[in-house]
N, C-alpha and C positions, 0 to 999 in steps of 0.2 A: 563313442568318444575314446580316442587312443590315450593310453597312459604311457608316457615316455620317460619319466624320471621318478625315482623313489628315494626317500630319505627317512631315517628312523634313529631314535635313541631310546632304548628301553632297558629294563633290568637285565636283559641278556647281552647288552653291550652298546657301544657308542655309535654303531652304524648298521646299515642293512645287512652287510655280510655277517656280522655277529648275530643278528636276529635270525638269519637264515640257518647258520650253523646250529644255534640253540634249538630251533624248531625241529630240525632234522634229528637232533640227538634226544629230543624229548626232555630238555634241560629246564629246570625251574629256577627262576631268578630270585626266589624267596630267601629272606634272611632277616636277622635282627635289624630293626630300623635304628638309624643313628642320627637322624636329622633333628630330633627333639626327644624329650623325655617321655617314654611310653609307660612308665611304671604305674600310673593310675588306671590303666586300661586292661581289659580282659585278654587282649592280644598284644604282642610286642613285635609282630612280624610285619614285613612289608616287602614290596618289590621295588627297591630303591634303584634308580637309574644312576649311571656314572655321572660325576660332576660335569656339567656342560662346559664348553669353551668359555673363556673369560671374555668380557666386553672388548678388551684389546685384541684378542685373537679373532673374534667375530668381525670387528671393524677392519682388521687387516685382510680377512678373507674376502670381503666385498669391496675393498679399496676405498673406505671412507675413514674419516677422522674418528678417533676413539671417543671424543666428546659427544658425538651424536648417539652413542650407545651407553652413556653413563648411567642411564636410568633403567637398564635392562634387568629385570628380575630373573630369578633362576628358571621358572617355567618358560618365560619369554626366550631365554637363552636356549632352552631345549628346542623350542619352535624354530628359532633362527638357525641352529646347527642342523636340524633336519632339513630345513628349506635349502640351505647351502648345498647339502649333499644331493638333494633331489634335482636342483637346478644344474649342478655340475654333471650329474648322471644323464640329464636330458640333452646336454650339449647345446642348450639354447643360450644365446647371448643376452646380456643385460639390455642391450638396445632393443632386441626383439621382445623383451618383457615389458617394455614401456607401457603398452596398452593392454596388458594382461589383466585378468580378473584375479582377485585374491580373497579367498574365503576361509576362515578358520573357525573351528569349534573349540571351546574351552569351558572352564568352570570357575575356579576361584581366583585365577590370575596370580598375582604376586602377594597373596594373602599372608604367606609366612613372614615376609618382610614387615608387614603391618603388625603381625602378632609380636614380632621381636621388638618393635617400637613401643607397643602398648605395654609389653612386659617391663621394659626399661622405665617407662613412665610410672607404672604401679610400684616398682621396687625402689626407684630412686627419687620419685616425685618430680623429676625434671629430666625429660628425654632430649631436649634441644630440638631445634628445627631440622627437618629432613626434607630438603627440596625434591628428592627423588620419589618420595612416598606416594604422592598423588598419582603420578604417572604409573609407577610400578604396580599399584594396587588394582588398577583398572583391568578387567579381564580382556577388554578389546585391545590392550597394548600390543599383544603378540602380532596381531594383524597389521597394526601401524608400523611396528618395527620391521616386519618382513617387507612391507611396501617401501619403507625407507631404504632398506638394504639393497633392494633391486631396482629402485627408482620407478616403482610401479605406479601408474597414474590412472589405471582403468577401474572398473567397478570393484568395490571392496565391501565386505561386511563380516561381522562376527556373530556366530550362532551360539546360543546358550540354551540348550534343551537337555541339560544334565548329561546322562551317559550316551545319548544319541547325537550329541552336538556335532562331532566331526564327521559322522556319516552323513548328516544333513548338509554340512558344509560342502562335502564332495558332490552331493546331488545338486546343490545350488550352483556350484562352480560349473558343472556340466551344463546347466541350463543357460548360463551366460554365453557359452559357446553355441549351444543349440539355437539360441535366439539371434545369433549373429552379432552379438555385442563385442565379441573378441574371438580370436582363434586359439588363445592360450589361457590357461588358468592354473594358479597355484592354490592347492586346497589341502587342508590337513587339520591337525589338532595338537594342542599342547596342554599339559597339566603337570603341576608340581604338588607333591604332598604337603599338607600343612596341618596344624593342630586342629583347626576347625573341622576339616574333613575327617580326620582320624577319630576325633572325639565323637563326631556325629554318627558315623557308622558303628562305632562301638556302642553308643547309646541305643541304637536300633537293634543291637545284638546281631548285626549282619556280618560281622567279621569272625574269622576262625582263628583260634589260638594255635592251629597247626597249619602246615602247608595245605592250601585249598584243594579239594577233590571234586570238581564239577561232575555231576551226574552219578556220583557214588552213592550207594545206599546209606553210607554213614557220613555224608557231606554235612558240614557244620557251618558253612559261611565262606565268605570271600577273603582274599588278601588284596589290600589296596596297592596299587602300583602308580607309576608316574613315567613321564617321558613325552615323546612327540613323534609324530609321523606326518610326512608330507608327500603328496603326489603332484606331479606335473601332468595336467590334462591338455590334450591338443586335438584340434580338429583333424579328423582322420586323414583327409586327402593331403593336408599340409604335412602331417607326420610322414606319410608315404613319400611325398614329393622330396623331402629333405633326407630320406633314407634313415629315419630315426629308428632306434631300437624300440620295439613296442612290447611291453610286458603283458599287455592284455587290453581289454576294452571295458569301459563302464557301459553296459548294455541298457541299464535302466535302474530306477530306484522307486521306492514307495514309502509313503509316510502315513501314519494313522495315529489316532488318540484313543486310549482306552476309555476315558471319561469314567473312571471307576474309583481310584483311590490315589492319595498323594504318594505313597511309597509301594504299595502292594500291586502286583500285576493282576490283570483279570484272570481268575482261576482257570478258565477254559482257554486262555490264550487268545481271546477274541480279537483284540487290537493287533496283536502280533501276527495272527493269521491274515488279517486284512492288509497289513503292510507287506507281507510276503506276496500276496496275490496282486497287490498294486504294483510291486516291483516287477513281477513276471509279466504283467500286462504292459507296463512301460517298455520292457525289453522285448516284447512280442515273442515270448517263449512259453512253451507248454511246461508244466511242472516236471514232466519226464526228462527235460533237457538238463536238469540240475544233477550234477554228479557228486557234489560234496556241499555240506553246509557248515560254514564257520559260525558256530552258535554264539549267542550272547553269553551263555554258560557261566553264570556268576558263582555257582556252587552253593547258593542259598536254597533251602528246600522248596520254597514256593516258586521262585523264579525258574528253576530247572524244570519243575513239573509243568508250569504254565507253558514254557517254551516247547517241551516235548508234546504237549497237547496241541499246540498250534501247528507243529510240523506234521502231526498225524492228520489234522484237519485239512491241510493243504495238499499233502502228498498221498493220503489215503493208504491203500494196501501196499504201496511201494515204500512207504516211510521206513520200515525196519531194515530195508536193503540199501538205504542211502547213508554213506559214511557221514558222521557228525562228530565234531570235536570242539573243544574250547581252548583257545590259545591263552585265555586268562589264567589257566593253570601254569603257564610259563612266564608271562609278563605281568600278571596281576590285573586288577580292574583299574584301568587308567582313566576312568571317568570321562571327562570331556574329550580326551584323546583316543578313547577306546575304538570308536568307529574307524578312524584313520589308521590306527595301528593294525586293526584286524583286516582292513582293506589291503594294506601292504602284505600282511601274512597270506591273504588269499591270492594275491598276485604272485608271490613267491611260490606258492603251491602250484598255480597254473603254469608258470614258466619253468618250474623245476621238476614237474611230474612227481610230486609227492603230496601226501596229505598229512598235515601236522597232527600230532597225537593230543590226547587229554592226559597230561602228566599227572602222576600220583593216583590215577584211577585204579583202585584195587578190586572193588566189587560193584560193577555197574548195576544201578537200581533196576530190578526186573519190572517194577511198576511203570518205568518210563519206556522200556521196550524198543530202544534204538541202538544202532551200531556206533558206539562212542570212541572208537580207535584208542584203546587204553595204552598208555605208556610209550609206545614206540611208533615213530612215523611209518606210514605205509606208502610204498611205491605205487603210484597209480597215475594214469593220464586221464584227466577229465576236461571237458570243454566249457563247463559253466559252473559257477559257484555262487551260492547265496550267502551273503554276509549280513548278520542281523545285529542290531543294536536296540535294546529296549531300556527305557529310562524311567526314573521317578516321574510321577505325574502322568504315566501312561504315554510318554512320548516315544513312538516307535519309528525307526527308520531301517529299511532293508535295502542293500545294494545287490545288484546282479552283475557279476564280473565274468567276462568271457575270454577264452584263450586268444592269444595274439597269433600273428602269422608264424609259421614254422621256419 
């Protein structure tokens, strides 16, 4: 499946170029969170994305009346902005998108707007009617708004499997093309930080009060992030026929369930390993074909250990020689958007001949025993990348991405 358009907005900047520059520089987007009061929590850090385009600017960009976007929440605007960038990048017309598939992964939707409404209600006793609240609160709204923006009438769905949501969305979008339902699909993920998410991860003691350090011996937790990433997927012969720029190919994907615990991964990485093997099988590739692994890499002690165990199970004696890194060290854990963000990161690595680093990594944990690319990007040409997303509830999705034509 050819990938012919990319869009992203992350803590590293408002577009794919900013993401690419930040990855190459090993830059972390971490900082003090300003969206809401973090004083009650153990951490005050986050990977906050730039404010997305206004509803008026988004409406203008797609040639529609602003009234049609009046209910767009902040995370939905992230998704729309990334989708506009991806579609423009692909050079596919709105008319060609009419029968496209549209699949997004997300988490809490516009929950921050709901939180603000409830806060007014509790403090003032009267919040007044908010006709936009019902629509903006729904996590599926981002998919609907993207379809509205591009007049998409083909198959659509929204995936909510926590942190693997948008990786699963990309796989499902590819299936629509494989099954002949469409020749084009828009797939991605969008997530905005909100108090519910921030408080929940703090309550679990999964967040770090310092910039996160995946795979470090002194790692102490993750930094939450936000933003969106979108891919345009296209049937390969169609992409070649129109002379499209091809960033790479989605060669296959795999999904598994740990069936182990609501929040903790299987300690031996059992489900993660099965998802990796399923992705390789779908891609018809031997494990030796993988030249780099874009890890889930949350920087929590248990997740990093379980992921390293899974990599060793799948790749055996070769595992210590495969470069592995976590882009969450630079863009944060973007939850429902993470799989799509990391798919874009992987495609930039494939097309740019470099491997993103693990920022802030000072002392790689010797117990994990892998090559984690500390601090600085590494120049390298690889032909296939494994991109992993492992979620609460043991929801695992792994993508295999291959190099495009030279």
